[in-house]
Biopython code that builds the backbone (N, CA, C, O; Angstrom):
import numpy as np
from Bio.PDB.StructureBuilder import StructureBuilder

atoms = [
    (1, "UNK", "N", (25.957, 15.917, -14.355)),
    (1, "UNK", "CA", (25.218, 14.690, -14.545)),
    (1, "UNK", "C", (24.075, 14.593, -13.528)),
    (1, "UNK", "O", (22.951, 14.228, -13.873)),
    (2, "UNK", "N", (24.382, 14.924, -12.278)),
    (2, "UNK", "CA", (23.377, 14.856, -11.224)),
    (2, "UNK", "C", (22.238, 15.835, -11.497)),
    (2, "UNK", "O", (21.072, 15.514, -11.267)),
    (3, "UNK", "N", (22.572, 17.011, -11.980)),
    (3, "UNK", "CA", (21.560, 18.028, -12.277)),
    (3, "UNK", "C", (20.651, 17.550, -13.403)),
    (3, "UNK", "O", (19.440, 17.768, -13.357)),
    (4, "UNK", "N", (21.221, 16.905, -14.409)),
    (4, "UNK", "CA", (20.435, 16.390, -15.516)),
    (4, "UNK", "C", (19.459, 15.315, -15.048)),
    (4, "UNK", "O", (18.294, 15.316, -15.447)),
    (5, "UNK", "N", (19.924, 14.402, -14.207)),
    (5, "UNK", "CA", (19.047, 13.361, -13.665)),
    (5, "UNK", "C", (17.949, 13.977, -12.809)),
    (5, "UNK", "O", (16.802, 13.533, -12.860)),
    (6, "UNK", "N", (18.285, 14.988, -12.031)),
    (6, "UNK", "CA", (17.293, 15.662, -11.195)),
    (6, "UNK", "C", (16.228, 16.345, -12.044)),
    (6, "UNK", "O", (15.043, 16.267, -11.720)),
    (7, "UNK", "N", (16.622, 17.003, -13.111)),
    (7, "UNK", "CA", (15.654, 17.651, -14.002)),
    (7, "UNK", "C", (14.747, 16.640, -14.691)),
    (7, "UNK", "O", (13.553, 16.887, -14.856)),
    (8, "UNK", "N", (15.302, 15.513, -15.091)),
    (8, "UNK", "CA", (14.495, 14.463, -15.706)),
    (8, "UNK", "C", (13.479, 13.913, -14.709)),
    (8, "UNK", "O", (12.325, 13.680, -15.067)),
    (9, "UNK", "N", (13.898, 13.705, -13.465)),
    (9, "UNK", "CA", (12.974, 13.186, -12.445)),
    (9, "UNK", "C", (11.871, 14.185, -12.118)),
    (9, "UNK", "O", (10.732, 13.788, -11.871)),
    (10, "UNK", "N", (12.194, 15.468, -12.112)),
    (10, "UNK", "CA", (11.164, 16.483, -11.856)),
    (10, "UNK", "C", (10.141, 16.482, -12.986)),
    (10, "UNK", "O", (8.936, 16.556, -12.744)),
    (11, "UNK", "N", (10.626, 16.399, -14.216)),
    (11, "UNK", "CA", (9.705, 16.322, -15.347)),
    (11, "UNK", "C", (8.876, 15.059, -15.324)),
    (11, "UNK", "O", (7.688, 15.088, -15.645)),
    (12, "UNK", "N", (9.490, 13.944, -14.947)),
    (12, "UNK", "CA", (8.782, 12.673, -14.847)),
    (12, "UNK", "C", (7.701, 12.742, -13.766)),
    (12, "UNK", "O", (6.607, 12.207, -13.946)),
    (13, "UNK", "N", (8.004, 13.396, -12.651)),
    (13, "UNK", "CA", (7.028, 13.532, -11.567)),
    (13, "UNK", "C", (5.842, 14.374, -12.009)),
    (13, "UNK", "O", (4.706, 14.077, -11.637)),
    (14, "UNK", "N", (6.083, 15.416, -12.794)),
    (14, "UNK", "CA", (4.974, 16.251, -13.282)),
    (14, "UNK", "C", (4.083, 15.472, -14.238)),
    (14, "UNK", "O", (2.863, 15.635, -14.219)),
    (15, "UNK", "N", (4.675, 14.633, -15.068)),
    (15, "UNK", "CA", (3.879, 13.810, -15.980)),
    (15, "UNK", "C", (3.037, 12.819, -15.187)),
    (15, "UNK", "O", (1.868, 12.601, -15.508)),
    (16, "UNK", "N", (3.627, 12.213, -14.146)),
    (16, "UNK", "CA", (2.879, 11.261, -13.326)),
    (16, "UNK", "C", (1.743, 11.940, -12.575)),
    (16, "UNK", "O", (0.671, 11.355, -12.417)),
    (17, "UNK", "N", (1.965, 13.171, -12.107)),
    (17, "UNK", "CA", (0.901, 13.890, -11.412)),
    (17, "UNK", "C", (-0.247, 14.214, -12.358)),
    (17, "UNK", "O", (-1.406, 14.209, -11.945)),
    (18, "UNK", "N", (0.058, 14.494, -13.619)),
    (18, "UNK", "CA", (-0.994, 14.799, -14.578)),
    (18, "UNK", "C", (-1.808, 13.566, -14.938)),
    (18, "UNK", "O", (-2.966, 13.690, -15.337)),
    (19, "UNK", "N", (-1.225, 12.374, -14.805)),
    (19, "UNK", "CA", (-1.937, 11.132, -15.098)),
    (19, "UNK", "C", (-2.653, 10.568, -13.879)),
    (19, "UNK", "O", (-3.346, 9.556, -13.986)),
    (20, "UNK", "N", (-2.496, 11.205, -12.725)),
    (20, "UNK", "CA", (-3.161, 10.797, -11.477)),
    (20, "UNK", "C", (-2.800, 9.370, -11.071)),
    (20, "UNK", "O", (-3.678, 8.581, -10.721)),
    (21, "UNK", "N", (-1.522, 9.041, -11.118)),
    (21, "UNK", "CA", (-1.056, 7.732, -10.655)),
    (21, "UNK", "C", (-0.854, 7.813, -9.151)),
    (21, "UNK", "O", (-0.264, 8.772, -8.655)),
    (22, "UNK", "N", (-1.339, 6.813, -8.419)),
    (22, "UNK", "CA", (-1.352, 6.854, -6.956)),
    (22, "UNK", "C", (0.030, 6.706, -6.331)),
    (22, "UNK", "O", (0.344, 7.411, -5.372)),
    (23, "UNK", "N", (0.848, 5.824, -6.842)),
    (23, "UNK", "CA", (2.114, 5.481, -6.203)),
    (23, "UNK", "C", (3.291, 6.184, -6.873)),
    (23, "UNK", "O", (4.258, 5.528, -7.260)),
    (24, "UNK", "N", (3.227, 7.477, -7.014)),
    (24, "UNK", "CA", (4.282, 8.191, -7.734)),
    (24, "UNK", "C", (5.609, 8.149, -6.980)),
    (24, "UNK", "O", (6.668, 8.074, -7.603)),
    (25, "UNK", "N", (5.568, 8.197, -5.656)),
    (25, "UNK", "CA", (6.819, 8.167, -4.885)),
    (25, "UNK", "C", (7.545, 6.838, -5.052)),
    (25, "UNK", "O", (8.765, 6.807, -5.212)),
    (26, "UNK", "N", (6.800, 5.752, -5.015)),
    (26, "UNK", "CA", (7.413, 4.444, -5.190)),
    (26, "UNK", "C", (7.988, 4.300, -6.596)),
    (26, "UNK", "O", (9.067, 3.737, -6.779)),
    (27, "UNK", "N", (7.262, 4.809, -7.581)),
    (27, "UNK", "CA", (7.743, 4.730, -8.952)),
    (27, "UNK", "C", (9.007, 5.559, -9.146)),
    (27, "UNK", "O", (9.931, 5.127, -9.836)),
    (28, "UNK", "N", (9.055, 6.738, -8.549)),
    (28, "UNK", "CA", (10.243, 7.576, -8.661)),
    (28, "UNK", "C", (11.453, 6.929, -7.979)),
    (28, "UNK", "O", (12.571, 7.025, -8.486)),
    (29, "UNK", "N", (11.241, 6.281, -6.853)),
    (29, "UNK", "CA", (12.338, 5.589, -6.169)),
    (29, "UNK", "C", (12.868, 4.459, -7.045)),
    (29, "UNK", "O", (14.081, 4.274, -7.146)),
    (30, "UNK", "N", (11.986, 3.712, -7.670)),
    (30, "UNK", "CA", (12.421, 2.633, -8.555)),
    (30, "UNK", "C", (13.181, 3.167, -9.763)),
    (30, "UNK", "O", (14.159, 2.560, -10.200)),
    (31, "UNK", "N", (12.739, 4.296, -10.304)),
    (31, "UNK", "CA", (13.437, 4.891, -11.448)),
    (31, "UNK", "C", (14.824, 5.378, -11.032)),
    (31, "UNK", "O", (15.786, 5.220, -11.784)),
    (32, "UNK", "N", (14.934, 5.972, -9.837)),
    (32, "UNK", "CA", (16.237, 6.429, -9.348)),
    (32, "UNK", "C", (17.179, 5.241, -9.128)),
    (32, "UNK", "O", (18.358, 5.308, -9.476)),
    (33, "UNK", "N", (16.657, 4.162, -8.554)),
    (33, "UNK", "CA", (17.478, 2.975, -8.335)),
    (33, "UNK", "C", (17.947, 2.392, -9.664)),
    (33, "UNK", "O", (19.106, 2.003, -9.805)),
    (34, "UNK", "N", (17.035, 2.332, -10.642)),
    (34, "UNK", "CA", (17.447, 1.785, -11.941)),
    (34, "UNK", "C", (18.452, 2.692, -12.635)),
    (34, "UNK", "O", (19.352, 2.198, -13.315)),
    (35, "UNK", "N", (18.322, 4.003, -12.481)),
    (35, "UNK", "CA", (19.302, 4.922, -13.070)),
    (35, "UNK", "C", (20.666, 4.761, -12.397)),
    (35, "UNK", "O", (21.697, 4.774, -13.069)),
    (36, "UNK", "N", (20.670, 4.608, -11.080)),
    (36, "UNK", "CA", (21.932, 4.424, -10.363)),
    (36, "UNK", "C", (22.604, 3.106, -10.759)),
    (36, "UNK", "O", (23.818, 3.060, -10.961)),
    (37, "UNK", "N", (21.816, 2.045, -10.868)),
    (37, "UNK", "CA", (22.383, 0.760, -11.279)),
    (37, "UNK", "C", (22.855, 0.804, -12.731)),
    (37, "UNK", "O", (23.832, 0.146, -13.088)),
    (38, "UNK", "N", (22.170, 1.568, -13.560)),
    (38, "UNK", "CA", (22.632, 1.745, -14.928)),
    (38, "UNK", "C", (23.982, 2.426, -14.985)),
    (38, "UNK", "O", (24.835, 2.064, -15.796)),
    (39, "UNK", "N", (24.179, 3.418, -14.120)),
    (39, "UNK", "CA", (25.486, 4.081, -14.053)),
    (39, "UNK", "C", (26.569, 3.134, -13.539)),
    (39, "UNK", "O", (27.712, 3.191, -13.991)),
    (40, "UNK", "N", (26.209, 2.268, -12.599)),
    (40, "UNK", "CA", (27.177, 1.281, -12.105)),
    (40, "UNK", "C", (27.542, 0.301, -13.214)),
    (40, "UNK", "O", (28.703, -0.088, -13.347)),
    (41, "UNK", "N", (26.546, -0.100, -14.013)),
    (41, "UNK", "CA", (26.811, -1.009, -15.126)),
    (41, "UNK", "C", (27.768, -0.368, -16.122)),
    (41, "UNK", "O", (28.696, -1.016, -16.606)),
    (42, "UNK", "N", (27.542, 0.891, -16.422)),
    (42, "UNK", "CA", (28.383, 1.580, -17.400)),
    (42, "UNK", "C", (29.804, 1.756, -16.882)),
    (42, "UNK", "O", (30.761, 1.620, -17.644)),
    (43, "UNK", "N", (29.951, 2.056, -15.594)),
    (43, "UNK", "CA", (31.269, 2.385, -15.068)),
    (43, "UNK", "C", (32.002, 1.217, -14.415)),
    (43, "UNK", "O", (33.101, 1.404, -13.894)),
    (44, "UNK", "N", (31.430, 0.040, -14.429)),
    (44, "UNK", "CA", (32.079, -1.083, -13.746)),
    (44, "UNK", "C", (33.286, -1.575, -14.530)),
    (44, "UNK", "O", (33.271, -1.642, -15.759)),
    (45, "UNK", "N", (34.326, -1.914, -13.788)),
    (45, "UNK", "CA", (35.536, -2.450, -14.399)),
    (45, "UNK", "C", (35.796, -3.895, -13.976)),
    (45, "UNK", "O", (36.691, -4.550, -14.509)),
    (46, "UNK", "N", (35.027, -4.377, -13.037)),
    (46, "UNK", "CA", (35.196, -5.738, -12.547)),
    (46, "UNK", "C", (33.966, -6.548, -12.942)),
    (46, "UNK", "O", (32.843, -6.050, -12.860)),
    (47, "UNK", "N", (34.166, -7.774, -13.361)),
    (47, "UNK", "CA", (33.075, -8.603, -13.862)),
    (47, "UNK", "C", (32.041, -8.921, -12.785)),
    (47, "UNK", "O", (30.845, -8.962, -13.076)),
    (48, "UNK", "N", (32.472, -9.142, -11.564)),
    (48, "UNK", "CA", (31.532, -9.462, -10.487)),
    (48, "UNK", "C", (30.608, -8.283, -10.192)),
    (48, "UNK", "O", (29.414, -8.470, -9.957)),
    (49, "UNK", "N", (31.153, -7.084, -10.203)),
    (49, "UNK", "CA", (30.322, -5.892, -9.970)),
    (49, "UNK", "C", (29.335, -5.714, -11.111)),
    (49, "UNK", "O", (28.180, -5.351, -10.888)),
    (50, "UNK", "N", (29.785, -5.968, -12.330)),
    (50, "UNK", "CA", (28.899, -5.873, -13.488)),
    (50, "UNK", "C", (27.742, -6.856, -13.385)),
    (50, "UNK", "O", (26.596, -6.492, -13.649)),
    (51, "UNK", "N", (28.026, -8.099, -13.003)),
    (51, "UNK", "CA", (26.969, -9.097, -12.881)),
    (51, "UNK", "C", (25.987, -8.758, -11.762)),
    (51, "UNK", "O", (24.780, -8.934, -11.926)),
    (52, "UNK", "N", (26.490, -8.277, -10.633)),
    (52, "UNK", "CA", (25.587, -7.898, -9.543)),
    (52, "UNK", "C", (24.715, -6.702, -9.921)),
    (52, "UNK", "O", (23.533, -6.663, -9.581)),
    (53, "UNK", "N", (25.290, -5.732, -10.620)),
    (53, "UNK", "CA", (24.510, -4.576, -11.050)),
    (53, "UNK", "C", (23.460, -4.976, -12.082)),
    (53, "UNK", "O", (22.345, -4.455, -12.072)),
    (54, "UNK", "N", (23.815, -5.895, -12.966)),
    (54, "UNK", "CA", (22.836, -6.385, -13.945)),
    (54, "UNK", "C", (21.679, -7.108, -13.264)),
    (54, "UNK", "O", (20.525, -6.942, -13.659)),
    (55, "UNK", "N", (21.980, -7.902, -12.250)),
    (55, "UNK", "CA", (20.923, -8.601, -11.515)),
    (55, "UNK", "C", (20.010, -7.610, -10.786)),
    (55, "UNK", "O", (18.787, -7.744, -10.820)),
    (56, "UNK", "N", (20.610, -6.620, -10.130)),
    (56, "UNK", "CA", (19.800, -5.608, -9.452)),
    (56, "UNK", "C", (18.954, -4.810, -10.424)),
    (56, "UNK", "O", (17.795, -4.506, -10.141)),
    (57, "UNK", "N", (19.523, -4.472, -11.562)),
    (57, "UNK", "CA", (18.800, -3.728, -12.587)),
    (57, "UNK", "C", (17.624, -4.541, -13.113)),
    (57, "UNK", "O", (16.537, -4.005, -13.328)),
    (58, "UNK", "N", (17.846, -5.834, -13.317)),
    (58, "UNK", "CA", (16.756, -6.667, -13.821)),
    (58, "UNK", "C", (15.654, -6.834, -12.778)),
    (58, "UNK", "O", (14.477, -6.891, -13.135)),
    (59, "UNK", "N", (16.011, -6.913, -11.505)),
    (59, "UNK", "CA", (14.974, -7.021, -10.472)),
    (59, "UNK", "C", (14.101, -5.771, -10.424)),
    (59, "UNK", "O", (12.887, -5.866, -10.245)),
    (60, "UNK", "N", (14.717, -4.602, -10.582)),
    (60, "UNK", "CA", (13.937, -3.364, -10.627)),
    (60, "UNK", "C", (13.030, -3.359, -11.849)),
    (60, "UNK", "O", (11.890, -2.903, -11.763)),
    (61, "UNK", "N", (13.508, -3.851, -12.975)),
    (61, "UNK", "CA", (12.675, -3.899, -14.177)),
    (61, "UNK", "C", (11.504, -4.862, -14.025)),
    (61, "UNK", "O", (10.430, -4.610, -14.570)),
    (62, "UNK", "N", (11.691, -5.967, -13.288)),
    (62, "UNK", "CA", (10.569, -6.873, -13.026)),
    (62, "UNK", "C", (9.468, -6.132, -12.273)),
    (62, "UNK", "O", (8.288, -6.286, -12.587)),
    (63, "UNK", "N", (9.846, -5.344, -11.298)),
    (63, "UNK", "CA", (8.864, -4.602, -10.506)),
    (63, "UNK", "C", (8.196, -3.524, -11.357)),
    (63, "UNK", "O", (6.982, -3.338, -11.281)),
    (64, "UNK", "N", (8.978, -2.818, -12.162)),
    (64, "UNK", "CA", (8.408, -1.770, -13.005)),
    (64, "UNK", "C", (7.477, -2.337, -14.065)),
    (64, "UNK", "O", (6.541, -1.656, -14.484)),
    (65, "UNK", "N", (7.711, -3.558, -14.506)),
    (65, "UNK", "CA", (6.838, -4.178, -15.499)),
    (65, "UNK", "C", (5.443, -4.414, -14.932)),
    (65, "UNK", "O", (4.454, -4.273, -15.651)),
    (66, "UNK", "N", (5.351, -4.765, -13.679)),
    (66, "UNK", "CA", (4.056, -5.050, -13.063)),
    (66, "UNK", "C", (3.445, -3.838, -12.369)),
    (66, "UNK", "O", (2.485, -3.991, -11.614)),
    (67, "UNK", "N", (3.968, -2.654, -12.603)),
    (67, "UNK", "CA", (3.522, -1.492, -11.837)),
    (67, "UNK", "C", (2.068, -1.120, -12.128)),
    (67, "UNK", "O", (1.368, -0.679, -11.215)),
    (68, "UNK", "N", (1.589, -1.280, -13.357)),
    (68, "UNK", "CA", (0.208, -0.920, -13.685)),
    (68, "UNK", "C", (-0.797, -1.971, -13.252)),
    (68, "UNK", "O", (-2.000, -1.708, -13.233)),
    (69, "UNK", "N", (-0.326, -3.138, -12.911)),
    (69, "UNK", "CA", (-1.137, -4.261, -12.449)),
    (69, "UNK", "C", (-2.171, -4.725, -13.480)),
    (69, "UNK", "O", (-3.256, -5.174, -13.112)),
    (70, "UNK", "N", (-1.847, -4.621, -14.729)),
    (70, "UNK", "CA", (-2.696, -5.205, -15.760)),
    (70, "UNK", "C", (-2.227, -6.641, -15.978)),
    (70, "UNK", "O", (-1.079, -6.981, -15.690)),
    (71, "UNK", "N", (-3.122, -7.472, -16.487)),
    (71, "UNK", "CA", (-2.803, -8.889, -16.610)),
    (71, "UNK", "C", (-1.631, -9.122, -17.555)),
    (71, "UNK", "O", (-0.800, -9.991, -17.291)),
    (72, "UNK", "N", (-1.545, -8.377, -18.637)),
    (72, "UNK", "CA", (-0.434, -8.558, -19.565)),
    (72, "UNK", "C", (0.898, -8.199, -18.937)),
    (72, "UNK", "O", (1.911, -8.834, -19.231)),
    (73, "UNK", "N", (0.913, -7.188, -18.075)),
    (73, "UNK", "CA", (2.151, -6.788, -17.415)),
    (73, "UNK", "C", (2.646, -7.822, -16.435)),
    (73, "UNK", "O", (3.849, -8.067, -16.339)),
    (74, "UNK", "N", (1.730, -8.432, -15.705)),
    (74, "UNK", "CA", (2.114, -9.454, -14.737)),
    (74, "UNK", "C", (2.638, -10.697, -15.461)),
    (74, "UNK", "O", (3.634, -11.290, -15.046)),
    (75, "UNK", "N", (1.967, -11.084, -16.537)),
    (75, "UNK", "CA", (2.419, -12.227, -17.327)),
    (75, "UNK", "C", (3.790, -11.953, -17.937)),
    (75, "UNK", "O", (4.660, -12.823, -17.950)),
    (76, "UNK", "N", (3.969, -10.746, -18.436)),
    (76, "UNK", "CA", (5.265, -10.386, -19.024)),
    (76, "UNK", "C", (6.365, -10.407, -17.972)),
    (76, "UNK", "O", (7.483, -10.834, -18.260)),
    (77, "UNK", "N", (6.069, -9.954, -16.762)),
    (77, "UNK", "CA", (7.076, -9.945, -15.697)),
    (77, "UNK", "C", (7.482, -11.361, -15.308)),
    (77, "UNK", "O", (8.657, -11.618, -15.049)),
    (78, "UNK", "N", (6.524, -12.277, -15.265)),
    (78, "UNK", "CA", (6.841, -13.668, -14.924)),
    (78, "UNK", "C", (7.717, -14.296, -16.008)),
    (78, "UNK", "O", (8.683, -14.997, -15.705)),
    (79, "UNK", "N", (7.372, -14.042, -17.273)),
    (79, "UNK", "CA", (8.186, -14.574, -18.373)),
    (79, "UNK", "C", (9.578, -13.949, -18.354)),
    (79, "UNK", "O", (10.577, -14.646, -18.533)),
    (80, "UNK", "N", (9.643, -12.653, -18.138)),
    (80, "UNK", "CA", (10.920, -11.950, -18.117)),
    (80, "UNK", "C", (11.788, -12.450, -16.967)),
    (80, "UNK", "O", (12.994, -12.633, -17.125)),
    (81, "UNK", "N", (11.167, -12.670, -15.807)),
    (81, "UNK", "CA", (11.892, -13.197, -14.653)),
    (81, "UNK", "C", (12.421, -14.600, -14.939)),
    (81, "UNK", "O", (13.556, -14.918, -14.585)),
    (82, "UNK", "N", (11.606, -15.440, -15.577)),
    (82, "UNK", "CA", (12.023, -16.813, -15.881)),
    (82, "UNK", "C", (13.209, -16.831, -16.836)),
    (82, "UNK", "O", (14.193, -17.532, -16.596)),
    (83, "UNK", "N", (13.119, -16.068, -17.913)),
    (83, "UNK", "CA", (14.215, -16.042, -18.878)),
    (83, "UNK", "C", (15.449, -15.356, -18.303)),
    (83, "UNK", "O", (16.575, -15.742, -18.619)),
    (84, "UNK", "N", (15.250, -14.346, -17.463)),
    (84, "UNK", "CA", (16.380, -13.682, -16.819)),
    (84, "UNK", "C", (17.107, -14.606, -15.859)),
    (84, "UNK", "O", (18.335, -14.588, -15.783)),
    (85, "UNK", "N", (16.356, -15.409, -15.129)),
    (85, "UNK", "CA", (16.964, -16.378, -14.217)),
    (85, "UNK", "C", (17.759, -17.427, -14.984)),
    (85, "UNK", "O", (18.873, -17.782, -14.601)),
    (86, "UNK", "N", (17.172, -17.917, -16.068)),
    (86, "UNK", "CA", (17.869, -18.901, -16.894)),
    (86, "UNK", "C", (19.152, -18.308, -17.483)),
    (86, "UNK", "O", (20.192, -18.967, -17.508)),
    (87, "UNK", "N", (19.073, -17.073, -17.953)),
    (87, "UNK", "CA", (20.263, -16.423, -18.491)),
    (87, "UNK", "C", (21.335, -16.188, -17.443)),
    (87, "UNK", "O", (22.526, -16.330, -17.724)),
    (88, "UNK", "N", (20.917, -15.829, -16.235)),
    (88, "UNK", "CA", (21.884, -15.626, -15.146)),
    (88, "UNK", "C", (22.564, -16.926, -14.752)),
    (88, "UNK", "O", (23.761, -16.948, -14.465)),
    (89, "UNK", "N", (21.801, -18.003, -14.740)),
    (89, "UNK", "CA", (22.393, -19.298, -14.405)),
    (89, "UNK", "C", (23.432, -19.682, -15.452)),
    (89, "UNK", "O", (24.517, -20.153, -15.110)),
    (90, "UNK", "N", (23.106, -19.484, -16.713)),
    (90, "UNK", "CA", (24.065, -19.801, -17.775)),
    (90, "UNK", "C", (25.280, -18.892, -17.730)),
    (90, "UNK", "O", (26.397, -19.327, -18.010)),
    (91, "UNK", "N", (25.066, -17.628, -17.378)),
    (91, "UNK", "CA", (26.170, -16.670, -17.327)),
    (91, "UNK", "C", (27.122, -16.969, -16.165)),
    (91, "UNK", "O", (28.341, -16.879, -16.315)),
    (92, "UNK", "N", (26.554, -17.326, -15.006)),
    (92, "UNK", "CA", (27.407, -17.645, -13.855)),
    (92, "UNK", "C", (28.091, -18.967, -14.068)),
    (92, "UNK", "O", (28.853, -19.413, -13.211)),
]
sb = StructureBuilder()
sb.init_structure("model")
sb.init_model(0)
sb.init_chain("A")
sb.init_seg("    ")
for serial, (resi, resn, name, xyz) in enumerate(atoms, 1):
    if name == "N":
        sb.init_residue(resn, " ", resi, " ")
    sb.init_atom(name, np.array(xyz, "f"), 0.0, 1.0, " ", f" {name:<3s}", serial, name[0])
structure = sb.get_structure()
């Protein structure tokens, strides 16, 4: 599993280098964190751990949504954050 994730990240890094994106290291760290939290979500057996992993995963997605810094991405991140917060409040 670890080897597969490593190969995917290497391929992702090559694609980012070809597109000349400046913050490739930060983007790769965010992708690794989201992949790790996704694995925690899949393997969690306790409800509290599942909820915390979902919150962490959503926070990483908010950041990834605004990564290109286009106006539509920032607006989408604010809307996504608002609805995610409302959903978390209802869930808790």
